N, CA, C and O atoms as a printed pandas DataFrame, in Angstrom:
     atom_number atom_name residue_name chain_id  residue_number  x_coord  y_coord  z_coord
0              1         N          MET        A               1    0.850   -1.172    0.000
1              2        CA          MET        A               1    0.000    0.000    0.000
2              3         C          MET        A               1    0.896    1.237    0.000
3              4         O          MET        A               1    1.889    1.298    0.725
4              5         N          GLU        A               2    0.535    2.205   -0.811
5              6        CA          GLU        A               2    1.321    3.427   -0.903
6              7         C          GLU        A               2    1.149    4.278    0.348
7              8         O          GLU        A               2    0.121    4.211    1.022
8              9         N          THR        A               3    2.163    5.075    0.649
9             10        CA          THR        A               3    2.160    5.895    1.857
10            11         C          THR        A               3    0.966    6.836    1.918
11            12         O          THR        A               3    0.353    6.982    2.975
12            13         N          VAL        A               4    0.626    7.475    0.808
13            14        CA          VAL        A               4   -0.500    8.414    0.789
14            15         C          VAL        A               4   -1.788    7.690    1.159
15            16         O          VAL        A               4   -2.584    8.202    1.947
16            17         N          GLU        A               5   -1.997    6.507    0.597
17            18        CA          GLU        A               5   -3.205    5.741    0.896
18            19         C          GLU        A               5   -3.252    5.314    2.357
19            20         O          GLU        A               5   -4.300    5.400    2.996
20            21         N          SER        A               6   -2.125    4.856    2.888
21            22        CA          SER        A               6   -2.123    4.418    4.291
22            23         C          SER        A               6   -2.355    5.601    5.224
23            24         O          SER        A               6   -2.991    5.448    6.266
24            25         N          GLU        A               7   -1.849    6.772    4.864
25            26        CA          GLU        A               7   -2.094    7.959    5.689
26            27         C          GLU        A               7   -3.565    8.356    5.658
27            28         O          GLU        A               7   -4.129    8.720    6.690
28            29         N          LEU        A               8   -4.189    8.288    4.491
29            30        CA          LEU        A               8   -5.622    8.576    4.389
30            31         C          LEU        A               8   -6.426    7.606    5.252
31            32         O          LEU        A               8   -7.371    8.005    5.932
32            33         N          LEU        A               9   -6.049    6.348    5.219
33            34        CA          LEU        A               9   -6.743    5.321    5.989
34            35         C          LEU        A               9   -6.591    5.562    7.489
35            36         O          LEU        A               9   -7.568    5.484    8.233
36            37         N          LYS        A              10   -5.379    5.851    7.929
37            38        CA          LYS        A              10   -5.132    6.108    9.358
38            39         C          LYS        A              10   -5.843    7.378    9.823
39            40         O          LYS        A              10   -6.373    7.422   10.934
40            41         N          ASN        A              11   -5.856    8.403    8.982
41            42        CA          ASN        A              11   -6.579    9.633    9.334
42            43         C          ASN        A              11   -8.076    9.378    9.450
43            44         O          ASN        A              11   -8.736    9.932   10.329
44            45         N          ALA        A              12   -8.612    8.545    8.570
45            46        CA          ALA        A              12  -10.043    8.220    8.628
46            47         C          ALA        A              12  -10.380    7.491    9.926
47            48         O          ALA        A              12  -11.435    7.730   10.514
48            49         N          ALA        A              13   -9.505    6.619   10.372
49            50        CA          ALA        A              13   -9.728    5.909   11.642
50            51         C          ALA        A              13   -9.699    6.887   12.812
51            52         O          ALA        A              13  -10.535    6.815   13.713
52            53         N          ARG        A              14   -8.733    7.797   12.791
53            54        CA          ARG        A              14   -8.636    8.793   13.867
54            55         C          ARG        A              14   -9.883    9.679   13.902
55            56         O          ARG        A              14  -10.418    9.953   14.977
56            57         N          GLU        A              15  -10.339   10.119   12.755
57            58        CA          GLU        A              15  -11.544   10.953   12.687
58            59         C          GLU        A              15  -12.782   10.187   13.153
59            60         O          GLU        A              15  -13.644   10.749   13.829
60            61         N          ALA        A              16  -12.868    8.925   12.797
61            62        CA          ALA        A              16  -14.026    8.115   13.196
62            63         C          ALA        A              16  -14.123    7.992   14.710
63            64         O          ALA        A              16  -15.224    7.954   15.261
64            65         N          ALA        A              17  -12.983    7.928   15.383
65            66        CA          ALA        A              17  -12.983    7.795   16.849
66            67         C          ALA        A              17  -13.658    8.981   17.524
67            68         O          ALA        A              17  -14.166    8.853   18.638
68            69         N          LYS        A              18  -13.668   10.127   16.866
69            70        CA          LYS        A              18  -14.291   11.322   17.452
70            71         C          LYS        A              18  -15.798   11.151   17.638
71            72         O          LYS        A              18  -16.402   11.841   18.460
72            73         N          ALA        A              19  -16.404   10.244   16.887
73            74        CA          ALA        A              19  -17.848   10.001   16.998
74            75         C          ALA        A              19  -18.170    8.875   17.977
75            76         O          ALA        A              19  -19.335    8.521   18.154
76            77         N          SER        A              20  -17.150    8.316   18.607
77            78        CA          SER        A              20  -17.347    7.181   19.520
78            79         C          SER        A              20  -18.417    7.450   20.572
79            80         O          SER        A              20  -18.480    8.532   21.155
80            81         N          PHE        A              21  -19.247    6.452   20.800
81            82        CA          PHE        A              21  -20.208    6.497   21.902
82            83         C          PHE        A              21  -19.679    5.527   22.946
83            84         O          PHE        A              21  -19.973    4.332   22.908
84            85         N          SER        A              22  -18.892    6.056   23.881
85            86        CA          SER        A              22  -18.242    5.210   24.889
86            87         C          SER        A              22  -18.388    5.813   26.284
87            88         O          SER        A              22  -17.387    6.118   26.932
88            89         N          PRO        A              23  -19.646    5.993   26.760
89            90        CA          PRO        A              23  -19.872    6.628   28.052
90            91         C          PRO        A              23  -19.480    5.771   29.250
91            92         O          PRO        A              23  -19.387    6.280   30.367
92            93         N          TYR        A              24  -19.250    4.484   29.035
93            94        CA          TYR        A              24  -18.939    3.588   30.151
94            95         C          TYR        A              24  -17.441    3.355   30.279
95            96         O          TYR        A              24  -16.886    3.466   31.372
96            97         N          SER        A              25  -16.792    3.039   29.187
97            98        CA          SER        A              25  -15.349    2.792   29.237
98            99         C          SER        A              25  -14.539    4.065   29.036
99           100         O          SER        A              25  -13.379    4.135   29.444
100          101         N          HIS        A              26  -15.141    5.068   28.412
101          102        CA          HIS        A              26  -14.415    6.291   28.041
102          103         C          HIS        A              26  -13.187    5.934   27.204
103          104         O          HIS        A              26  -12.118    6.526   27.356
104          105         N          TYR        A              27  -13.362    4.954   26.319
105          106        CA          TYR        A              27  -12.280    4.440   25.485
106          107         C          TYR        A              27  -12.702    4.510   24.012
107          108         O          TYR        A              27  -13.178    3.523   23.451
108          109         N          PRO        A              28  -12.525    5.677   23.393
109          110        CA          PRO        A              28  -12.922    5.806   21.989
110          111         C          PRO        A              28  -11.994    5.034   21.051
111          112         O          PRO        A              28  -10.776    5.012   21.225
112          113         N          VAL        A              29  -12.602    4.416   20.070
113          114        CA          VAL        A              29  -11.858    3.680   19.045
114          115         C          VAL        A              29  -12.463    4.031   17.693
115          116         O          VAL        A              29  -13.680    4.150   17.552
116          117         N          GLY        A              30  -11.601    4.193   16.714
117          118        CA          GLY        A              30  -12.038    4.403   15.342
118          119         C          GLY        A              30  -11.351    3.399   14.442
119          120         O          GLY        A              30  -10.209    3.012   14.692
120          121         N          ALA        A              31  -12.034    2.980   13.408
121          122        CA          ALA        A              31  -11.449    2.043   12.451
122          123         C          ALA        A              31  -11.841    2.466   11.046
123          124         O          ALA        A              31  -12.897    3.060   10.831
124          125         N          ALA        A              32  -10.980    2.151   10.102
125          126        CA          ALA        A              32  -11.256    2.436    8.697
126          127         C          ALA        A              32  -10.704    1.293    7.862
127          128         O          ALA        A              32   -9.609    0.789    8.115
128          129         N          VAL        A              33  -11.475    0.896    6.869
129          130        CA          VAL        A              33  -11.062   -0.179    5.972
130          131         C          VAL        A              33  -11.062    0.362    4.549
131          132         O          VAL        A              33  -11.961    1.105    4.154
132          133         N          MET        A              34  -10.043   -0.020    3.782
133          134        CA          MET        A              34   -9.947    0.405    2.388
134          135         C          MET        A              34  -10.243   -0.777    1.483
135          136         O          MET        A              34   -9.684   -1.861    1.652
136          137         N          THR        A              35  -11.128   -0.557    0.519
137          138        CA          THR        A              35  -11.473   -1.604   -0.435
138          139         C          THR        A              35  -10.396   -1.719   -1.511
139          140         O          THR        A              35   -9.506   -0.875   -1.613
140          141         N          GLU        A              36  -10.495   -2.774   -2.306
141          142        CA          GLU        A              36   -9.552   -2.980   -3.407
142          143         C          GLU        A              36   -9.515   -1.789   -4.359
143          144         O          GLU        A              36   -8.470   -1.486   -4.935
144          145         N          ASP        A              37  -10.654   -1.114   -4.526
145          146        CA          ASP        A              37  -10.684    0.028   -5.448
146          147         C          ASP        A              37  -10.446    1.373   -4.760
147          148         O          ASP        A              37  -10.689    2.423   -5.354
148          149         N          GLY        A              38   -9.970    1.346   -3.509
149          150        CA          GLY        A              38   -9.550    2.564   -2.831
150          151         C          GLY        A              38  -10.610    3.316   -2.050
151          152         O          GLY        A              38  -10.333    4.397   -1.531
152          153         N          VAL        A              39  -11.812    2.777   -1.954
153          154        CA          VAL        A              39  -12.866    3.423   -1.168
154          155         C          VAL        A              39  -12.623    3.128    0.312
155          156         O          VAL        A              39  -12.297    2.001    0.683
156          157         N          ILE        A              40  -12.783    4.147    1.148
157          158        CA          ILE        A              40  -12.572    3.995    2.592
158          159         C          ILE        A              40  -13.909    4.076    3.315
159          160         O          ILE        A              40  -14.701    4.994    3.097
160          161         N          TYR        A              41  -14.141    3.096    4.178
161          162        CA          TYR        A              41  -15.309    3.084    5.068
162          163         C          TYR        A              41  -14.787    3.141    6.492
163          164         O          TYR        A              41  -13.863    2.409    6.846
164          165         N          SER        A              42  -15.373    4.006    7.309
165          166        CA          SER        A              42  -14.897    4.137    8.687
166          167         C          SER        A              42  -16.062    4.075    9.657
167          168         O          SER        A              42  -17.215    4.286    9.282
168          169         N          ALA        A              43  -15.743    3.782   10.910
169          170        CA          ALA        A              43  -16.760    3.698   11.961
170          171         C          ALA        A              43  -16.072    3.787   13.319
171          172         O          ALA        A              43  -14.850    3.690   13.431
172          173         N          CYS        A              44  -16.898    3.974   14.343
173          174        CA          CYS        A              44  -16.401    4.055   15.718
174          175         C          CYS        A              44  -17.019    2.936   16.549
175          176         O          CYS        A              44  -17.892    2.203   16.086
176          177         N          ASN        A              45  -16.544    2.822   17.786
177          178        CA          ASN        A              45  -17.168    1.879   18.715
178          179         C          ASN        A              45  -18.437    2.502   19.286
179          180         O          ASN        A              45  -18.532    3.718   19.447
180          181         N          VAL        A              46  -19.407    1.644   19.587
181          182        CA          VAL        A              46  -20.689    2.073   20.148
182          183         C          VAL        A              46  -20.978    1.161   21.335
183          184         O          VAL        A              46  -21.176   -0.042   21.167
184          185         N          GLU        A              47  -21.001    1.736   22.532
185          186        CA          GLU        A              47  -21.172    0.932   23.743
186          187         C          GLU        A              47  -22.624    0.831   24.184
187          188         O          GLU        A              47  -23.462    1.678   23.875
188          189         N          SER        A              48  -22.880   -0.226   24.908
189          190        CA          SER        A              48  -24.154   -0.443   25.588
190          191         C          SER        A              48  -23.839   -0.687   27.057
191          192         O          SER        A              48  -22.756   -1.165   27.393
192          193         N          SER        A              49  -24.788   -0.357   27.936
193          194        CA          SER        A              49  -24.571   -0.652   29.358
194          195         C          SER        A              49  -24.484   -2.158   29.584
195          196         O          SER        A              49  -23.931   -2.601   30.591
196          197         N          VAL        A              50  -25.020   -2.939   28.666
197          198        CA          VAL        A              50  -24.815   -4.390   28.651
198          199         C          VAL        A              50  -23.612   -4.599   27.733
199          200         O          VAL        A              50  -23.762   -4.668   26.513
200          201         N          TYR        A              51  -22.420   -4.699   28.322
201          202        CA          TYR        A              51  -21.189   -4.683   27.529
202          203         C          TYR        A              51  -21.187   -5.660   26.361
203          204         O          TYR        A              51  -20.642   -5.343   25.305
204          205         N          GLY        A              52  -21.773   -6.818   26.520
205          206        CA          GLY        A              52  -21.793   -7.803   25.446
206          207         C          GLY        A              52  -22.527   -7.333   24.203
207          208         O          GLY        A              52  -22.356   -7.903   23.126
208          209         N          LEU        A              53  -23.335   -6.305   24.344
209          210        CA          LEU        A              53  -24.066   -5.750   23.203
210          211         C          LEU        A              53  -23.326   -4.592   22.541
211          212         O          LEU        A              53  -23.781   -4.060   21.529
212          213         N          SER        A              54  -22.194   -4.204   23.106
213          214        CA          SER        A              54  -21.395   -3.126   22.519
214          215         C          SER        A              54  -20.833   -3.576   21.177
215          216         O          SER        A              54  -20.657   -4.769   20.927
216          217         N          MET        A              55  -20.556   -2.604   20.323
217          218        CA          MET        A              55  -20.054   -2.907   18.987
218          219         C          MET        A              55  -18.693   -2.250   18.791
219          220         O          MET        A              55  -18.525   -1.049   19.003
220          221         N          CYS        A              56  -17.739   -3.058   18.386
221          222        CA          CYS        A              56  -16.380   -2.568   18.167
222          223         C          CYS        A              56  -16.287   -1.775   16.866
223          224         O          CYS        A              56  -17.035   -2.019   15.919
224          225         N          ALA        A              57  -15.368   -0.834   16.838
225          226        CA          ALA        A              57  -15.164   -0.003   15.651
226          227         C          ALA        A              57  -14.775   -0.834   14.432
227          228         O          ALA        A              57  -15.236   -0.569   13.322
228          229         N          GLU        A              58  -13.926   -1.838   14.641
229          230        CA          GLU        A              58  -13.453   -2.650   13.521
230          231         C          GLU        A              58  -14.613   -3.369   12.832
231          232         O          GLU        A              58  -14.743   -3.326   11.608
232          233         N          ARG        A              59  -15.449   -4.026   13.627
233          234        CA          ARG        A              59  -16.585   -4.745   13.046
234          235         C          ARG        A              59  -17.608   -3.777   12.458
235          236         O          ARG        A              59  -18.240   -4.082   11.447
236          237         N          ASN        A              60  -17.772   -2.617   13.084
237          238        CA          ASN        A              60  -18.688   -1.617   12.520
238          239         C          ASN        A              60  -18.207   -1.127   11.159
239          240         O          ASN        A              60  -19.005   -0.994   10.231
240          241         N          ALA        A              61  -16.913   -0.859   11.034
241          242        CA          ALA        A              61  -16.373   -0.392    9.750
242          243         C          ALA        A              61  -16.527   -1.462    8.675
243          244         O          ALA        A              61  -16.931   -1.166    7.550
244          245         N          LEU        A              62  -16.207   -2.699    9.022
245          246        CA          LEU        A              62  -16.340   -3.783    8.052
246          247         C          LEU        A              62  -17.798   -4.026    7.678
247          248         O          LEU        A              62  -18.111   -4.252    6.509
248          249         N          ALA        A              63  -18.688   -3.982    8.661
249          250        CA          ALA        A              63  -20.112   -4.183    8.379
250          251         C          ALA        A              63  -20.649   -3.073    7.482
251          252         O          ALA        A              63  -21.467   -3.328    6.598
252          253         N          THR        A              64  -20.195   -1.851    7.705
253          254        CA          THR        A              64  -20.611   -0.737    6.853
254          255         C          THR        A              64  -20.157   -0.977    5.417
255          256         O          THR        A              64  -20.931   -0.802    4.476
256          257         N          ALA        A              65  -18.903   -1.379    5.255
257          258        CA          ALA        A              65  -18.373   -1.640    3.913
258          259         C          ALA        A              65  -19.137   -2.767    3.225
259          260         O          ALA        A              65  -19.518   -2.649    2.061
260          261         N          VAL        A              66  -19.355   -3.845    3.943
261          262        CA          VAL        A              66  -20.064   -4.988    3.363
262          263         C          VAL        A              66  -21.497   -4.604    3.009
263          264         O          VAL        A              66  -22.015   -5.019    1.973
264          265         N          SER        A              67  -22.140   -3.808    3.871
265          266        CA          SER        A              67  -23.526   -3.406    3.595
266          267         C          SER        A              67  -23.636   -2.512    2.364
267          268         O          SER        A              67  -24.715   -2.361    1.791
268          269         N          LYS        A              68  -22.516   -1.922    1.962
269          270        CA          LYS        A              68  -22.485   -1.095    0.752
270          271         C          LYS        A              68  -22.022   -1.893   -0.469
271          272         O          LYS        A              68  -21.859   -1.339   -1.556
272          273         N          GLY        A              69  -21.812   -3.201   -0.279
273          274        CA          GLY        A              69  -21.446   -4.066   -1.394
274          275         C          GLY        A              69  -19.976   -4.401   -1.518
275          276         O          GLY        A              69  -19.603   -5.165   -2.407
276          277         N          ALA        A              70  -19.127   -3.859   -0.661
277          278        CA          ALA        A              70  -17.692   -4.144   -0.734
278          279         C          ALA        A              70  -17.421   -5.587   -0.307
279          280         O          ALA        A              70  -18.027   -6.088    0.640
280          281         N          ARG        A              71  -16.507   -6.245   -1.015
281          282        CA          ARG        A              71  -16.168   -7.626   -0.687
282          283         C          ARG        A              71  -14.664   -7.885   -0.657
283          284         O          ARG        A              71  -14.225   -8.897   -0.110
284          285         N          LYS        A              72  -13.870   -6.986   -1.235
285          286        CA          LYS        A              72  -12.415   -7.180   -1.270
286          287         C          LYS        A              72  -11.749   -5.974   -0.636
287          288         O          LYS        A              72  -12.051   -4.828   -0.969
288          289         N          PHE        A              73  -10.828   -6.256    0.292
289          290        CA          PHE        A              73  -10.221   -5.192    1.085
290          291         C          PHE        A              73   -8.706   -5.221    0.982
291          292         O          PHE        A              73   -8.096   -6.282    0.853
292          293         N          ARG        A              74   -8.106   -4.024    1.041
293          294        CA          ARG        A              74   -6.652   -3.883    0.931
294          295         C          ARG        A              74   -5.967   -3.696    2.265
295          296         O          ARG        A              74   -4.864   -4.203    2.471
296          297         N          ALA        A              75   -6.615   -2.961    3.197
297          298        CA          ALA        A              75   -5.961   -2.654    4.474
298          299         C          ALA        A              75   -6.996   -2.152    5.465
299          300         O          ALA        A              75   -8.095   -1.737    5.098
300          301         N          LEU        A              76   -6.607   -2.202    6.736
301          302        CA          LEU        A              76   -7.450   -1.741    7.834
302          303         C          LEU        A              76   -6.586   -0.892    8.755
303          304         O          LEU        A              76   -5.413   -1.198    8.970
304          305         N          ALA        A              77   -7.161    0.172    9.298
305          306        CA          ALA        A              77   -6.460    0.995   10.297
306          307         C          ALA        A              77   -7.350    1.130   11.518
307          308         O          ALA        A              77   -8.571    1.242   11.407
308          309         N          ILE        A              78   -6.719    1.116   12.687
309          310        CA          ILE        A              78   -7.439    1.235   13.953
310          311         C          ILE        A              78   -6.746    2.296   14.792
311          312         O          ILE        A              78   -5.528    2.262   14.969
312          313         N          TRP        A              79   -7.529    3.241   15.309
313          314        CA          TRP        A              79   -6.995    4.285   16.182
314          315         C          TRP        A              79   -7.606    4.135   17.567
315          316         O          TRP        A              79   -8.818    3.977   17.713
316          317         N          SER        A              80   -6.747    4.186   18.581
317          318        CA          SER        A              80   -7.186    4.290   19.978
318          319         C          SER        A              80   -6.103    5.052   20.724
319          320         O          SER        A              80   -4.976    5.170   20.245
320          321         N          GLU        A              81   -6.443    5.562   21.881
321          322        CA          GLU        A              81   -5.484    6.388   22.613
322          323         C          GLU        A              81   -4.174    5.668   22.889
323          324         O          GLU        A              81   -3.106    6.276   22.812
324          325         N          ASN        A              82   -4.242    4.376   23.211
325          326        CA          ASN        A              82   -3.011    3.657   23.537
326          327         C          ASN        A              82   -2.591    2.653   22.470
327          328         O          ASN        A              82   -1.689    1.849   22.707
328          329         N          GLY        A              83   -3.219    2.683   21.312
329          330        CA          GLY        A              83   -2.796    1.818   20.212
330          331         C          GLY        A              83   -3.053    0.342   20.443
331          332         O          GLY        A              83   -2.195   -0.490   20.147
332          333         N          ALA        A              84   -4.213    0.009   20.963
333          334        CA          ALA        A              84   -4.539   -1.391   21.240
334          335         C          ALA        A              84   -4.851   -2.150   19.950
335          336         O          ALA        A              84   -5.364   -1.588   18.983
336          337         N          THR        A              85   -4.529   -3.427   19.967
337          338        CA          THR        A              85   -4.863   -4.297   18.842
338          339         C          THR        A              85   -6.310   -4.777   18.974
339          340         O          THR        A              85   -6.904   -4.648   20.045
340          341         N          PRO        A              86   -6.883   -5.327   17.907
341          342        CA          PRO        A              86   -8.291   -5.756   17.942
342          343         C          PRO        A              86   -8.542   -6.887   18.947
343          344         O          PRO        A              86   -7.650   -7.677   19.257
344          345         N          CYS        A              87   -9.781   -6.938   19.445
345          346        CA          CYS        A              87  -10.179   -8.038   20.325
346          347         C          CYS        A              87  -10.261   -9.326   19.503
347          348         O          CYS        A              87  -10.173   -9.291   18.276
348          349         N          GLY        A              88  -10.425  -10.437   20.170
349          350        CA          GLY        A              88  -10.483  -11.728   19.489
350          351         C          GLY        A              88  -11.616  -11.834   18.487
351          352         O          GLY        A              88  -11.427  -12.355   17.389
352          353         N          ALA        A              89  -12.797  -11.343   18.854
353          354        CA          ALA        A              89  -13.943  -11.402   17.937
354          355         C          ALA        A              89  -13.653  -10.600   16.671
355          356         O          ALA        A              89  -13.966  -11.050   15.568
356          357         N          CYS        A              90  -13.064   -9.430   16.819
357          358        CA          CYS        A              90  -12.732   -8.612   15.649
358          359         C          CYS        A              90  -11.669   -9.291   14.791
359          360         O          CYS        A              90  -11.738   -9.240   13.563
360          361         N          ARG        A              91  -10.690   -9.922   15.425
361          362        CA          ARG        A              91   -9.655  -10.627   14.663
362          363         C          ARG        A              91  -10.282  -11.703   13.781
363          364         O          ARG        A              91   -9.908  -11.866   12.620
364          365         N          GLN        A              92  -11.242  -12.434   14.349
365          366        CA          GLN        A              92  -11.922  -13.480   13.581
366          367         C          GLN        A              92  -12.674  -12.887   12.388
367          368         O          GLN        A              92  -12.568  -13.395   11.272
368          369         N          VAL        A              93  -13.423  -11.826   12.620
369          370        CA          VAL        A              93  -14.200  -11.205   11.539
370          371         C          VAL        A              93  -13.272  -10.588   10.491
371          372         O          VAL        A              93  -13.537  -10.689    9.293
372          373         N          ILE        A              94  -12.199   -9.956   10.933
373          374        CA          ILE        A              94  -11.218   -9.399    9.987
374          375         C          ILE        A              94  -10.695  -10.510    9.082
375          376         O          ILE        A              94  -10.619  -10.343    7.865
376          377         N          TRP        A              95  -10.334  -11.642    9.679
377          378        CA          TRP        A              95   -9.804  -12.746    8.879
378          379         C          TRP        A              95  -10.844  -13.240    7.873
379          380         O          TRP        A              95  -10.540  -13.417    6.693
380          381         N          GLU        A              96  -12.062  -13.460    8.341
381          382        CA          GLU        A              96  -13.092  -13.999    7.453
382          383         C          GLU        A              96  -13.435  -13.056    6.308
383          384         O          GLU        A              96  -13.640  -13.507    5.181
384          385         N          LEU        A              97  -13.500  -11.768    6.574
385          386        CA          LEU        A              97  -13.895  -10.818    5.537
386          387         C          LEU        A              97  -12.731  -10.310    4.693
387          388         O          LEU        A              97  -12.918   -9.956    3.529
388          389         N          CYS        A              98  -11.538  -10.271    5.266
389          390        CA          CYS        A              98  -10.411   -9.630    4.586
390          391         C          CYS        A              98   -9.289  -10.575    4.195
391          392         O          CYS        A              98   -8.546  -10.294    3.254
392          393         N          GLY        A              99   -9.154  -11.685    4.898
393          394        CA          GLY        A              99   -8.013  -12.555    4.643
394          395         C          GLY        A              99   -6.722  -11.871    5.071
395          396         O          GLY        A              99   -6.672  -11.191    6.096
396          397         N          GLU        A             100   -5.702  -12.060    4.284
397          398        CA          GLU        A             100   -4.360  -11.559    4.604
398          399         C          GLU        A             100   -4.226  -10.097    4.178
399          400         O          GLU        A             100   -4.043   -9.804    2.996
400          401         N          ILE        A             101   -4.319   -9.185    5.142
401          402        CA          ILE        A             101   -4.171   -7.755    4.850
402          403         C          ILE        A             101   -3.319   -7.097    5.932
403          404         O          ILE        A             101   -3.192   -7.638    7.031
404          405         N          PRO        A             102   -2.730   -5.928    5.632
405          406        CA          PRO        A             102   -2.040   -5.171    6.675
406          407         C          PRO        A             102   -3.061   -4.471    7.576
407          408         O          PRO        A             102   -4.094   -3.983    7.118
408          409         N          ILE        A             103   -2.738   -4.440    8.866
409          410        CA          ILE        A             103   -3.578   -3.758    9.851
410          411         C          ILE        A             103   -2.698   -2.738   10.560
411          412         O          ILE        A             103   -1.755   -3.098   11.265
412          413         N          TYR        A             104   -3.016   -1.467   10.366
413          414        CA          TYR        A             104   -2.262   -0.381   10.992
414          415         C          TYR        A             104   -2.905   -0.048   12.332
415          416         O          TYR        A             104   -4.110    0.187   12.412
416          417         N          ILE        A             105   -2.094   -0.030   13.379
417          418        CA          ILE        A             105   -2.545    0.311   14.728
418          419         C          ILE        A             105   -1.896    1.640   15.088
419          420         O          ILE        A             105   -0.670    1.751   15.087
420          421         N          VAL        A             106   -2.710    2.653   15.398
421          422        CA          VAL        A             106   -2.192    4.001   15.651
422          423         C          VAL        A             106   -2.674    4.489   17.011
423          424         O          VAL        A             106   -3.825    4.268   17.387
424          425         N          ASP        A             107   -1.777    5.161   17.750
425          426        CA          ASP        A             107   -2.175    5.710   19.054
426          427         C          ASP        A             107   -2.264    7.236   19.009
427          428         O          ASP        A             107   -1.994    7.855   17.980
428          429         N          ALA        A             108   -2.643    7.823   20.125
429          430        CA          ALA        A             108   -2.870    9.272   20.206
430          431         C          ALA        A             108   -1.602   10.087   19.976
431          432         O          ALA        A             108   -1.682   11.253   19.590
432          433         N          ASP        A             109   -0.439    9.493   20.206
433          434        CA          ASP        A             109    0.823   10.192   19.983
434          435         C          ASP        A             109    1.325   10.036   18.552
435          436         O          ASP        A             109    2.385   10.554   18.199
436          437         N          GLY        A             110    0.562    9.321   17.733
437          438        CA          GLY        A             110    0.969    9.106   16.352
438          439         C          GLY        A             110    1.881    7.917   16.155
439          440         O          GLY        A             110    2.312    7.642   15.035
440          441         N          LYS        A             111    2.184    7.202   17.239
441          442        CA          LYS        A             111    2.999    5.992   17.099
442          443         C          LYS        A             111    2.148    4.936   16.417
443          444         O          LYS        A             111    0.943    4.836   16.645
444          445         N          GLU        A             112    2.801    4.155   15.581
445          446        CA          GLU        A             112    2.037    3.132   14.879
446          447         C          GLU        A             112    2.810    1.834   14.742
447          448         O          GLU        A             112    4.040    1.793   14.772
448          449         N          LYS        A             113    2.026    0.779   14.589
449          450        CA          LYS        A             113    2.557   -0.554   14.315
450          451         C          LYS        A             113    1.759   -1.079   13.137
451          452         O          LYS        A             113    0.629   -0.652   12.900
452          453         N          CYS        A             114    2.340   -1.991   12.415
453          454        CA          CYS        A             114    1.615   -2.628   11.323
454          455         C          CYS        A             114    1.771   -4.137   11.468
455          456         O          CYS        A             114    2.883   -4.656   11.569
456          457         N          TYR        A             115    0.647   -4.825   11.476
457          458        CA          TYR        A             115    0.624   -6.279   11.562
458          459         C          TYR        A             115   -0.037   -6.832   10.306
459          460         O          TYR        A             115   -0.840   -6.153    9.666
460          461         N          ILE        A             116    0.300   -8.044    9.968
461          462        CA          ILE        A             116   -0.438   -8.780    8.948
462          463         C          ILE        A             116   -1.492   -9.580    9.700
463          464         O          ILE        A             116   -1.221  -10.107   10.779
464          465         N          SER        A             117   -2.685   -9.674    9.139
465          466        CA          SER        A             117   -3.802  -10.283    9.868
466          467         C          SER        A             117   -3.508  -11.687   10.388
467          468         O          SER        A             117   -3.978  -12.044   11.468
468          469         N          SER        A             118   -2.751  -12.486    9.656
469          470        CA          SER        A             118   -2.468  -13.847   10.122
470          471         C          SER        A             118   -1.551  -13.864   11.340
471          472         O          SER        A             118   -1.512  -14.858   12.065
472          473         N          VAL        A             119   -0.821  -12.791   11.575
473          474        CA          VAL        A             119    0.011  -12.698   12.781
474          475         C          VAL        A             119   -0.884  -12.484   14.000
475          476         O          VAL        A             119   -0.618  -13.022   15.075
476          477         N          LEU        A             120   -1.947  -11.696   13.826
477          478        CA          LEU        A             120   -2.872  -11.446   14.933
478          479         C          LEU        A             120   -3.809  -12.622   15.185
479          480         O          LEU        A             120   -4.323  -12.773   16.293
480          481         N          LEU        A             121   -4.039  -13.456   14.170
481          482        CA          LEU        A             121   -4.913  -14.618   14.330
482          483         C          LEU        A             121   -4.294  -15.807   13.590
483          484         O          LEU        A             121   -4.706  -16.142   12.480
484          485         N          PRO        A             122   -3.293  -16.439   14.223
485          486        CA          PRO        A             122   -2.679  -17.602   13.576
486          487         C          PRO        A             122   -3.638  -18.798   13.595
487          488         O          PRO        A             122   -4.429  -18.952   14.526
488          489         N          ASP        A             123   -3.563  -19.622   12.582
489          490        CA          ASP        A             123   -4.395  -20.824   12.462
490          491         C          ASP        A             123   -5.871  -20.511   12.706
491          492         O          ASP        A             123   -6.490  -21.088   13.600
492          493         N          PRO        A             124   -6.433  -19.596   11.910
493          494        CA          PRO        A             124   -7.809  -19.152   12.151
494          495         C          PRO        A             124   -8.845  -20.227   11.853
495          496         O          PRO        A             124   -8.610  -21.143   11.063
496          497         N          PHE        A             125   -9.980  -20.095   12.494
497          498        CA          PHE        A             125  -11.131  -20.932   12.165
498          499         C          PHE        A             125  -11.830  -20.257   10.998
499          500         O          PHE        A             125  -12.237  -19.099   11.096
500          501         N          ASP        A             126  -11.970  -20.979    9.894
501          502        CA          ASP        A             126  -12.654  -20.419    8.731
502          503         C          ASP        A             126  -13.363  -21.527    7.970
503          504         O          ASP        A             126  -13.492  -22.645    8.469
504          505         N          GLU        A             127  -13.823  -21.219    6.766
505          506        CA          GLU        A             127  -14.597  -22.197    6.007
506          507         C          GLU        A             127  -13.835  -23.489    5.747
507          508         O          GLU        A             127  -14.444  -24.547    5.594
508          509         N          ASN        A             128  -12.521  -23.414    5.697
509          510        CA          ASN        A             128  -11.721  -24.624    5.485
510          511         C          ASN        A             128  -11.861  -25.611    6.641
511          512         O          ASN        A             128  -11.776  -26.823    6.441
512          513         N          LYS        A             129  -12.073  -25.097    7.835
513          514        CA          LYS        A             129  -12.241  -25.972    9.001
514          515         C          LYS        A             129  -13.613  -26.654    8.995
515          516         O          LYS        A             129  -13.794  -27.682    9.647
516          517         N          LEU        A             130  -14.569  -26.093    8.269
517          518        CA          LEU        A             130  -15.914  -26.655    8.213
518          519         C          LEU        A             130  -16.041  -27.779    7.191
519          520         O          LEU        A             130  -17.004  -28.545    7.221
520          521         N          ARG        A             131  -15.078  -27.875    6.295
521          522        CA          ARG        A             131  -15.123  -28.917    5.259
522          523         C          ARG        A             131  -14.680  -30.249    5.833
523          524         O          ARG        A             131  -13.804  -30.315    6.695
524          525         N          LYS        A             132  -15.300  -31.305    5.341
525          526        CA          LYS        A             132  -14.936  -32.665    5.805
526          527         C          LYS        A             132  -13.887  -33.270    4.914
527          528         O          LYS        A             132  -13.458  -34.401    5.145
């Protein structure tokens, strides 16, 4: 991915975090996913007082993209104050929808890391595991 594109993606994730609804954890997260044709979809986390019903930014961004017809993705960026990596549920969904892609993790100080999705979820459960 070219530097300009990755910067646009990371900026979109940072901007998305500003819309976070996180009154319980006070932990805003933004995520942005870029499609194969360069379209960026972004979203924030949305909390519920029943934590299990809360929605992560990563899954929200991917669900938004998929609901608009996107099926092939080039990269994902996630912004949080301390640069946390995705939760286990998000890692699974990222793998299923995106396969092997770079995932940029950015914190409030602008520090960043880049992982490949298979590093965050080695030996994933996917359709291959369902085949006999």
